[in-house]
N, CA, C and O of each residue as an XYZ file, in Angstrom:
356
protein
N      33.097    127.296    149.070
C      34.654    126.898    148.309
C      34.570    127.691    146.992
O      33.507    127.496    146.403
N      35.427    128.542    146.375
C      35.243    129.225    145.293
C      36.182    128.615    144.385
O      37.168    127.951    144.705
N      35.744    128.931    143.094
C      36.520    128.328    141.748
C      37.714    129.182    141.551
O      37.499    130.385    141.403
N      38.835    128.795    141.527
C      40.035    129.758    140.913
C      40.583    129.129    139.872
O      40.675    127.903    139.813
N      41.022    129.996    138.897
C      41.510    129.766    137.785
C      43.068    129.517    137.774
O      43.848    130.452    137.953
N      43.512    128.171    137.548
C      44.893    127.724    137.476
C      45.648    128.609    136.477
O      45.045    128.865    135.435
N      46.992    129.159    136.655
C      47.535    129.609    135.615
C      47.944    128.690    134.412
O      48.258    127.551    134.758
N      47.990    128.897    133.361
C      48.551    128.205    132.091
C      49.675    127.580    132.267
O      50.632    128.354    132.265
N      50.003    126.237    132.452
C      51.420    125.857    132.470
C      51.840    125.631    130.901
O      53.008    125.275    130.748
N      51.181    125.764    129.908
C      51.760    125.585    128.762
C      52.591    126.593    128.409
O      53.540    126.218    127.720
N      52.548    127.755    128.656
C      53.425    128.971    128.403
C      54.616    128.544    129.107
O      55.697    128.218    128.617
N      54.285    128.587    130.273
C      55.768    128.173    131.394
C      56.651    126.976    130.757
O      57.870    127.028    130.594
N      55.677    125.717    130.377
C      56.588    124.809    129.676
C      57.346    125.088    128.526
O      58.459    124.626    128.275
N      56.581    125.992    127.727
C      57.456    126.293    126.561
C      58.669    127.118    126.849
O      59.730    126.929    126.254
N      58.512    128.002    127.735
C      59.548    128.779    127.751
C      60.743    128.322    128.480
O      61.872    128.794    128.347
N      60.352    127.242    129.360
C      61.159    126.146    130.053
C      62.053    125.550    128.953
O      63.281    125.634    128.929
N      61.251    124.919    128.016
C      61.686    124.055    127.013
C      62.886    124.993    126.383
O      64.055    124.617    126.300
N      62.407    126.253    125.960
C      63.231    127.075    125.054
C      64.570    127.432    125.822
O      65.681    127.644    125.337
N      64.201    127.441    127.052
C      65.460    127.901    127.831
C      66.394    126.704    127.951
O      67.607    126.883    127.836
N      65.873    125.452    128.183
C      66.803    124.304    128.266
C      67.528    124.193    126.895
O      68.695    123.814    126.802
N      66.785    124.534    125.884
C      67.163    124.311    124.187
C      68.452    124.970    124.363
O      69.525    124.381    124.240
N      68.278    126.674    124.762
C      69.181    127.299    124.539
C      70.480    127.359    125.288
O      71.534    127.872    124.914
N      70.204    126.721    126.451
C      71.222    126.262    127.276
C      72.249    125.175    126.761
O      73.456    125.370    126.619
N      71.606    124.057    126.517
C      72.229    123.167    125.674
C      73.038    123.772    124.492
O      74.267    123.727    124.449
N      72.280    124.326    123.563
C      73.055    124.935    122.644
C      74.295    125.793    122.749
O      75.209    125.834    121.924
N      74.198    126.492    123.909
C      75.308    127.449    124.126
C      76.500    126.701    124.658
O      77.657    127.078    124.472
N      76.136    125.550    125.376
C      77.284    124.746    125.869
C      77.755    123.895    124.761
O      78.940    123.571    124.835
N      77.098    123.472    123.772
C      77.766    122.640    122.797
C      78.371    123.427    122.158
O      79.494    122.999    121.890
N      78.137    124.560    121.707
C      78.638    125.766    120.875
C      80.074    125.880    121.305
O      80.962    125.770    120.459
N      80.364    126.100    122.613
C      81.208    126.692    123.294
C      82.446    125.531    123.364
O      83.616    125.648    123.001
N      81.779    124.418    123.941
C      82.605    123.129    123.903
C      83.404    122.826    122.243
O      84.592    122.620    121.994
N      82.331    122.895    121.406
C      82.930    122.297    120.228
C      83.895    123.558    119.801
O      84.942    123.238    119.239
N      83.682    124.780    119.983
C      84.718    125.457    119.470
C      85.961    125.534    120.317
O      87.074    125.777    119.849
N      85.750    125.349    121.385
C      87.215    125.213    122.236
C      87.939    123.930    122.313
O      89.012    123.770    122.894
N      87.030    122.708    121.458
C      87.634    121.413    121.425
C      88.311    121.352    120.047
O      88.511    120.175    119.747
N      88.783    122.311    118.996
C      89.066    122.220    117.959
C      87.898    122.103    116.861
O      88.189    121.513    115.821
N      87.058    122.437    116.956
C      85.739    122.839    116.102
C      84.802    121.661    116.063
O      83.753    121.677    115.418
N      85.288    120.476    116.891
C      84.188    119.366    116.942
C      84.107    118.915    118.387
O      85.000    119.253    119.164
N      83.020    118.122    118.819
C      82.805    117.561    119.763
C      82.033    116.123    119.813
O      80.961    116.002    119.220
N      82.512    115.222    120.416
C      81.607    113.777    120.426
C      81.424    113.706    121.915
O      82.301    114.024    122.717
N      80.216    113.263    122.235
C      79.755    113.293    123.456
C      78.390    112.297    123.691
O      77.537    112.227    122.806
N      78.282    111.661    124.751
C      77.383    111.055    125.023
C      76.337    111.460    126.058
O      76.827    111.571    127.181
N      74.909    111.735    125.979
C      74.076    112.535    126.887
C      74.620    112.458    128.185
O      75.077    113.498    128.660
N      74.662    111.288    128.930
C      74.818    110.965    130.296
C      76.105    111.360    130.755
O      76.324    111.297    131.964
N      77.019    111.770    129.951
C      78.333    112.243    130.342
C      78.083    113.889    130.496
O      78.845    114.503    131.244
N      77.305    114.417    129.982
C      77.316    116.025    130.114
C      75.995    116.421    130.905
O      75.765    117.602    131.168
N      75.297    115.587    131.206
C      73.898    115.889    131.652
C      74.222    116.800    133.234
O      73.638    117.850    133.499
N      75.063    116.267    133.988
C      75.223    117.391    135.115
C      75.853    118.814    134.864
O      75.717    119.799    135.589
N      76.557    118.726    133.710
C      77.100    120.087    133.324
C      76.071    120.997    132.725
O      76.164    122.215    132.876
N      75.121    120.461    132.069
C      73.976    121.357    131.627
C      72.766    121.197    132.550
O      71.703    121.697    132.183
N      72.814    120.731    133.382
C      71.642    120.419    134.297
C      70.486    119.997    133.797
O      69.450    120.546    134.170
N      70.455    118.988    132.898
C      69.429    118.251    132.198
C      69.549    116.823    132.339
O      70.645    116.384    132.687
N      68.494    115.943    132.101
C      68.495    114.495    132.275
C      69.193    114.033    130.811
O      69.244    114.717    129.788
N      69.588    113.002    130.964
C      70.079    112.246    129.527
C      68.916    112.349    128.534
O      69.108    112.798    127.403
N      67.496    111.861    129.025
C      66.510    111.877    128.238
C      66.196    113.373    127.624
O      65.858    113.523    126.450
N      66.326    114.316    128.429
C      65.813    115.522    128.030
C      66.988    116.083    126.829
O      66.693    116.755    125.841
N      68.231    115.666    127.164
C      69.245    116.094    126.219
C      69.188    115.377    124.965
O      69.744    115.820    123.960
N      68.401    114.052    124.976
C      68.207    113.323    123.611
C      67.043    114.075    122.817
O      67.017    114.440    121.642
N      66.163    114.181    123.751
C      64.948    114.868    122.890
C      65.458    116.362    122.508
O      65.000    116.898    121.499
N      66.239    116.911    123.175
C      66.540    118.364    122.737
C      67.556    118.151    121.414
O      67.395    118.917    120.464
N      68.573    117.146    121.342
C      69.671    117.186    120.264
C      68.656    117.054    118.950
O      68.842    117.611    117.868
N      67.591    116.228    119.279
C      66.807    116.084    117.473
C      66.266    117.240    117.154
O      66.171    117.571    115.972
N      65.845    118.000    118.131
C      65.232    119.409    117.644
C      66.620    120.312    117.175
O      66.594    121.039    116.181
N      67.579    120.186    117.862
C      68.832    120.937    117.694
C      69.251    120.626    116.104
O      69.587    121.511    115.317
N      69.175    119.354    115.814
C      69.887    118.783    114.427
C      68.996    119.798    113.457
O      69.598    120.526    112.668
N      67.719    119.825    113.525
C      66.932    120.361    112.607
C      66.926    121.934    112.519
O      66.847    122.570    111.468
N      67.021    122.451    113.759
C      66.848    123.909    113.906
C      68.177    124.947    114.126
O      68.155    126.150    113.865
N      69.315    124.211    114.656
C      70.372    125.094    115.105
C      71.274    125.650    113.690
O      71.597    124.874    112.791
N      71.556    126.902    113.681
C      72.240    127.335    112.399
C      73.807    127.463    112.974
O      74.758    127.438    112.192
N      73.956    127.585    114.224
C      75.255    127.838    114.607
C      76.042    126.689    115.141
O      77.157    126.847    115.638
N      75.409    125.444    115.026
C      76.247    124.248    115.162
C      75.694    123.228    114.290
O      74.539    123.367    113.886
N      76.453    122.123    113.921
C      75.844    121.126    113.229
C      75.651    119.725    113.875
O      76.725    119.212    114.186
N      74.809    119.154    114.088
C      74.542    118.247    114.832
C      74.290    116.775    113.992
O      73.359    116.609    113.203
N      75.096    115.967    114.257
C      75.035    114.606    113.750
C      74.563    113.347    114.735
O      74.904    113.369    115.918
N      73.968    112.526    114.340
C      73.834    111.194    115.341
C      74.893    110.262    115.085
O      74.652    109.479    114.167
N      75.946    110.147    115.626
C      77.026    109.604    115.382
C      77.286    107.982    115.343
O      77.846    107.311    114.475
N      76.718    107.610    116.515
C      76.675    106.008    116.616
C      75.862    105.856    117.735
O      75.542    106.769    118.496
N      75.481    104.504    117.836
C      74.648    103.760    118.949
C      75.183    102.763    119.338
O      75.226    101.840    118.524
N      75.666    102.587    120.415
C      76.282    101.261    121.291
C      75.484    100.929    122.672
O      74.687     99.998    122.794
N      75.843    101.861    123.692
C      75.131    101.357    124.652
C      73.927    102.676    124.983
O      72.951    102.681    125.734
N      74.493    103.744    124.060
C      73.737    104.902    124.025
C      74.155    105.793    122.792
O      75.147    105.448    122.150
N      73.507    106.828    122.458
C      73.685    107.465    121.349
C      74.846    108.554    121.584
O      74.804    109.444    122.433
N      76.014    108.288    120.565
C      76.885    109.239    120.558
C      76.567    110.258    119.411
O      76.291    109.971    118.246
N      76.676    111.694    120.054
C      76.512    112.696    119.166
C      77.803    113.563    118.876
O      78.757    113.829    119.607
N      77.538    113.894    117.649
C      78.742    114.579    116.897
C      78.362    116.010    116.746
O      77.445    116.241    115.958
N      79.003    117.171    117.472
C      78.658    118.471    117.254
C      79.793    119.156    116.369
O      80.972    118.854    116.549
N      79.432    120.021    115.478
C      80.627    120.897    114.776
C      80.139    122.112    114.945
O      78.919    122.271    114.962
N      81.080    123.258    115.112
C      80.747    124.606    115.176
C      80.649    125.002    113.581
O      81.478    124.655    112.740
N      79.495    125.783    113.331
C      79.387    126.117    112.086
C      79.816    127.117    111.732
O      79.719    127.446    110.550
């Protein structure tokens, strides 16, 4: 039995996260632009459209709030789930 080196999954995970973040950011920018400049949503209602889980969307929204320059992200309210407000910059 020979020892084989397993490919690093860190790089693949980082690329996957970047891809997910870009997919979500593009979707939000397009929807906000088409909906009069702003969009209100809960993660669970857009999850299927962006092919992400609500939990993934929530984590990515926190990142986008600090890093996105083409959209403005605001945590709007929390009732049964967080409502996010996105405005095209």
